[in-house]
C-alpha positions in Angstrom: 106.2 111.4 184.4 106.9 110.5 180.7 105.7 112.8 177.9 103.9 110.7 175.4 102.6 112.3 172.2 100.6 111.0 169.3 101.2 113.1 166.2 99.1 113.1 163.0 100.3 114.5 159.6 97.8 115.0 156.8 98.9 118.2 155.0 99.0 116.8 151.5 98.7 113.2 150.1 100.4 111.1 152.8 98.7 110.1 156.0 101.2 109.8 158.8 101.0 109.0 162.5 103.9 108.8 165.0 104.3 108.3 168.7 107.0 110.1 170.7 108.1 109.4 174.2 110.3 111.9 176.1 111.7 113.3 172.9 112.3 110.0 171.2 110.3 108.9 168.2 109.2 105.3 168.8 107.0 104.8 165.7 106.5 106.7 162.5 104.1 105.2 159.9 102.9 106.6 156.6 100.2 105.5 154.2 101.1 106.7 150.7 98.5 107.6 148.1 99.3 106.0 144.7 96.1 107.2 143.0 97.6 110.6 142.1 100.3 109.1 139.8 97.8 108.7 136.9 96.9 112.4 137.0 100.5 113.7 137.1 99.9 115.6 140.4 97.9 115.6 143.6 94.1 115.8 143.3 92.9 117.5 146.5 89.5 115.8 146.7 91.0 112.4 146.2 93.6 113.1 148.8 91.0 114.0 151.4 89.0 110.8 150.8 92.2 108.7 151.0 93.1 110.4 154.4 89.6 109.4 155.7 90.3 105.8 154.8 93.9 105.6 156.1 93.9 107.7 159.3 92.4 105.1 161.7 94.6 102.1 160.7 97.7 104.3 160.6 97.1 105.7 164.1 96.4 102.2 165.3 99.6 100.9 163.9 101.7 103.8 165.3 100.3 103.2 168.8 100.7 99.5 168.8 104.3 99.7 167.4 105.3 102.1 170.1 103.5 100.0 172.8 101.5 103.0 174.0 97.8 102.9 174.9 95.6 105.8 174.0 94.8 106.6 177.6 98.6 106.9 178.4 99.1 109.8 176.0 100.0 113.2 177.3 98.8 115.1 174.2 97.5 114.8 170.6 99.3 116.7 167.9 98.3 117.5 164.4 99.4 119.5 161.4 97.4 122.8 161.5 99.0 124.6 158.5 100.0 125.0 155.7 98.6 122.4 153.3 95.6 121.3 151.3 92.6 122.5 153.4 90.6 119.3 152.9 93.5 117.1 153.9 94.2 119.3 157.0 90.6 119.1 158.0 90.7 115.3 158.1 93.7 115.3 160.4 92.6 118.1 162.6 89.0 116.7 163.1 90.4 113.3 164.0 92.9 114.8 166.5 90.3 117.0 168.1 87.9 114.1 168.5 90.5 111.9 170.1 91.7 114.7 172.4 88.1 115.3 173.5 87.4 111.6 174.0 90.6 111.1 176.1 90.5 114.5 177.8 94.0 115.3 176.5 95.5 118.6 175.4 95.7 119.4 171.7 98.8 120.8 169.9 98.6 122.3 166.5 101.9 122.3 164.5 103.1 124.4 161.6 104.2 122.0 158.9 107.3 123.9 157.8 108.6 124.5 161.3 108.2 120.7 161.9 110.4 120.1 158.8 113.1 122.2 160.4 112.8 120.4 163.8 113.2 117.1 162.1 116.9 117.8 162.6 116.3 117.2 166.3 114.9 113.7 166.1 118.3 112.0 166.0 121.8 112.9 167.1 123.9 114.9 166.4 121.7 118.0 166.7 122.6 121.6 165.6 123.2 124.3 168.1 121.1 127.5 168.2 121.2 129.7 166.3 121.5 127.7 163.1 120.4 128.1 159.5 118.1 125.6 157.8 117.5 125.3 154.1 113.9 124.0 153.8 113.2 122.6 150.3 110.0 120.9 149.3 107.4 120.8 146.5 105.8 124.0 147.7 108.4 125.8 149.7 112.0 126.9 149.4 113.3 129.0 152.3 116.3 129.8 154.3 115.3 129.9 158.0 117.2 131.4 160.9 116.4 129.2 163.9 117.0 130.9 167.3 115.2 128.3 169.4 112.7 125.4 168.9 109.8 128.0 169.0 111.5 131.0 167.5 112.3 130.9 163.7 112.2 133.5 161.0 112.5 133.2 157.2 115.4 135.3 155.8 115.1 134.2 152.2 112.5 132.4 150.1 111.4 131.7 146.6 109.7 134.4 144.6 107.9 131.9 142.3 108.4 128.1 141.9 109.9 126.0 144.7 112.9 123.8 144.2 110.6 120.7 144.3 108.4 122.2 141.6 111.5 122.9 139.5 112.5 119.2 139.7 109.0 117.9 139.0 108.2 120.3 136.2 111.6 119.6 134.6 110.8 115.9 134.8 107.5 116.4 133.1 109.3 118.2 130.3 111.5 115.1 130.0 108.5 112.8 129.8 109.1 111.2 133.2 106.1 110.1 135.3 104.9 111.9 138.5 106.5 112.4 140.9 109.5 113.1 138.7 111.9 114.7 141.2 113.2 111.3 142.5 113.6 110.1 138.9 115.8 113.0 138.0 118.0 112.2 141.0 118.1 108.5 139.9 119.2 109.2 136.3 121.6 112.0 137.4 123.7 109.5 139.3 125.0 108.1 136.0 125.1 111.4 134.1 127.7 114.2 133.5 126.5 117.3 135.4 128.8 119.6 133.4 127.7 118.6 129.9 124.8 121.0 129.5 124.8 124.5 130.9 121.7 126.1 132.3 121.5 129.7 133.6 121.6 130.7 137.3 119.2 133.6 138.1 120.5 136.8 139.7 118.0 137.3 142.5 118.7 140.0 145.1 119.4 139.3 148.8 118.7 135.7 149.9 115.7 135.0 147.8 115.3 132.3 145.1 113.7 132.0 141.7 113.2 128.9 139.6 110.7 130.0 136.9 113.5 131.3 134.6 115.4 128.1 134.9 112.3 126.1 134.0 111.8 128.2 130.9 115.4 127.8 129.9 115.1 124.0 130.2 111.9 124.1 128.0 113.6 126.1 125.2 116.8 123.9 125.4 114.7 120.7 125.0 112.6 122.2 122.2 115.6 123.3 120.2 117.5 120.1 120.5 114.5 117.9 119.8 113.9 119.9 116.5 117.3 118.7 115.4 117.0 115.2 116.9 113.6 113.9 118.0 115.4 111.2 120.1 117.6 113.8 121.9 116.1 113.3 125.4 116.2 109.5 125.1 119.8 109.5 124.0 121.0 112.0 126.7 118.6 111.5 129.6 121.3 110.9 132.4 123.4 113.9 131.3 120.3 116.2 131.0 119.1 115.1 134.5 122.6 115.6 136.0 122.9 119.0 134.5 119.5 120.1 135.7 120.1 118.8 139.2 123.5 120.4 139.4 122.0 123.8 138.5 119.2 123.6 141.0 121.6 122.6 143.7 124.0 125.4 142.9 121.2 127.9 143.1 120.3 126.6 146.5 123.7 126.3 148.0 125.1 129.6 146.7 122.3 131.4 148.6 123.1 129.3 151.7 126.8 130.3 151.4 125.7 133.9 151.2 123.5 133.5 154.3 126.4 132.0 156.4 128.6 134.9 155.4 126.0 137.5 156.3 125.0 135.9 159.6 128.2 134.4 160.7 126.3 131.2 161.6 128.3 127.9 161.0 125.6 125.3 161.8 123.7 124.5 158.6 120.8 122.0 158.2 118.5 121.0 155.4 114.9 119.8 155.6 111.9 119.1 153.4 111.2 116.5 150.7 113.9 117.7 148.4 116.5 117.2 151.2 116.1 113.5 150.3 117.9 114.3 147.0 121.2 112.5 147.0 123.0 115.2 145.0 121.9 117.9 147.4 122.9 115.9 150.5 126.3 115.2 149.1 126.8 118.8 147.9 125.8 120.2 151.4 128.4 118.0 153.1 131.1 119.0 150.6 130.3 122.7 151.1 130.5 122.1 154.9 133.9 120.6 154.6 135.1 123.4 152.2 133.7 126.4 154.1 133.9 125.1 157.7 130.2 124.5 158.4 128.8 121.8 160.6 126.1 120.2 158.4 123.0 118.4 159.6 120.9 116.2 157.4 117.8 114.2 158.6 117.4 110.6 157.9 115.4 109.9 154.7 112.3 108.9 156.6 112.1 112.3 158.2 112.7 114.4 155.0 109.4 113.8 153.2 106.1 114.6 154.9 105.9 112.4 158.0 104.4 112.5 161.5 107.7 112.0 163.3 108.6 115.7 162.6 105.2 116.8 163.8 105.8 114.8 167.0 109.2 116.4 167.7 107.8 119.9 167.1 104.8 119.1 169.4 107.2 117.9 172.1 108.9 121.3 172.3 105.5 123.0 172.3 104.4 120.7 175.1 107.4 121.6 177.2 106.6 125.3 176.7 102.9 124.8 177.5 101.9 126.0 174.0 98.7 124.1 173.6 95.9 124.7 171.0 92.3 125.4 171.7 89.7 122.9 170.5 88.1 125.5 168.3 91.3 126.2 166.4 90.9 125.9 162.6 93.4 124.6 160.1 94.6 127.0 157.4 95.9 126.4 153.9 98.4 129.2 154.3 100.1 130.5 157.4 103.0 132.8 158.3 106.1 130.9 159.4 
């Protein structure tokens, strides 16, 4: 009998629904929320309201695209943690209601574990154990993955995440939100070696980006005092130099992790893994140091329900179901 799972993702500001059949994602639809752009960041209350508007049509599209009827589903999956609590509540309440109405089991999924398992949606897949660099707006971690249901964080940021470093740097440059993708865009025509930014000396496998953000602020202030049009004249080179430093901070720690663990399969995941510079640099490091590298397709890097579906699939096989009285949480241990 086929395993058919409907997955719902609503951890932040994108409403996603996906349908998976026997480990294969057949549909993966997202409703983006443009309203936050005018505020320069996500407004939680507005995100919750938009999820309420979007969730029914997104689920309907996902089911119809996959050619699966609700009564044919084996389980309903949803993002349980971490995320914005109001957004999580919309997705969890919808999933619970649907599971009760259809008398189907419920599967709660950890958002960051799902990002890691996005590497198992398509071939080739990494072998266990492998290392995964998870990089997003709220998280930067090195995860040692021993099995689909057994992962542990061996390094993480002590302050800002890599995605925050990109977005905050973009804000300093006067770029609109979300600024991370714009830094990537301008960096492609810039010289990454023109401007030098410091790399923090953080012990073990942990990260820090707050000092880099401060260094960029002072760098821009000093140069703008001499030339008010400094940013406009040098934007591609500034973006390329900022991006190069963020990437070097990330990959130097990954290199250290491979040497300490002896693991040669290395993956990336999370929204920042869509960054073209990071994807290219990881592949180059793999060739240089003998890693096997794994990079999800762009559609599975940012928040999406496809990754929730693949994580739920492994939990379904293990019989790891969730009670109907389970509550979503804004923060949760990995």
